N, C-alpha and C positions, 0 to 999 in steps of 0.2 A: 530483397524485400524485407522490410522491418516487421518484427513481430508486434502484435497488438495485445494489450491486456484485455482478458475476457472475464476475469473474476478476481476479486480481492477479499481476503479474509484477515481482518486485524486481530491481534492478540492482546492480552493483558500486559505485555511487557514491551509495548511500542514496536512490535514487529508486525509485518504484513506478509502473508503468503500471497504471492502474485502469480496467477494462472495466465499463461501466455497462449496465443493461438498456434504456437509451434509445438504444443503438447508438453511444454516444460512448466515447472513450478519453481519460482524463485523466492528466496526469503530476503525481504528488505528490512533492514534495521533502521528505524527512524530515530532511535534514542540519541545518536550523536548530533543530529540536526536540532532536536529539541533542546539538548544541552547547550547549544550555541545561543539560544534565545532568539531575540528579534521576532520576525514574523512567526517563527515556529512556536513561540509562547502560546499562540492561539490554539495549538493542539496538545498542550502539555497536560491538560486535564484528560485522564484516560477515557472518560465517558465521551468527551468531545472527539478525541482521537478515533475511537471505535465507531461512534455513531455518524460521523461525517465522512468516514473513509469510503471512497467510491471510485468510479472510473469516469474521468472527464478527459477530453482531448486524446482519447485512446490510450491513456496511461493512468497510473495510480494518482489519486488526488484526494484532497479534503475539501468538501463543499461546505464552507463555513456560512454561506448566506442561506443555504437551503433552497436555492433557486436553480440548481444545476447549471450555473453560469461558468463556462469554461474560461472566462477572463478573471472573474472574482473568486479564485480558488487558490489553493496551494497544490501544485502538481510537481511530480518528479519526472525528470527527463527519462525517456524510454531507454536511452543508452546506459544510464545509471542502473536501471533495473536489469538489463541484460548482463551487466557485470556482477550482479549479486550471485551468491552461491545458489546452485541448483539443488533443490530438495530431491534426495534420492529415494527415500521411503515414503512416498506420498500417502499410501494406504495407512501406514502407521500414524502419520501426522493427522490425517483426517479422522481416524478412529479416536484419537485424543481430543481433537477439536470438537467433534460432534457427539462425544460420549454423554 
């Protein structure tokens, strides 16, 4: 069974904490994709990156249209997210994020 994304929390440095339904938290670094340009230029502005970051198609996505359209978004393959480093000290991270 594949894990689904249940929460995403973007940061100011183009990273996203991705909470999975298997009780893990993964840290996805979008900076390399943004550096490649192309479609990812659309999320280069940090405010757009953070404000459009959401869950669509059961995975991390950026809803650029604001319509929650699973076709017209930038989404990340769930396999890619599962390969990201697992966050070990979730409580410490959350204390910093929500301080």
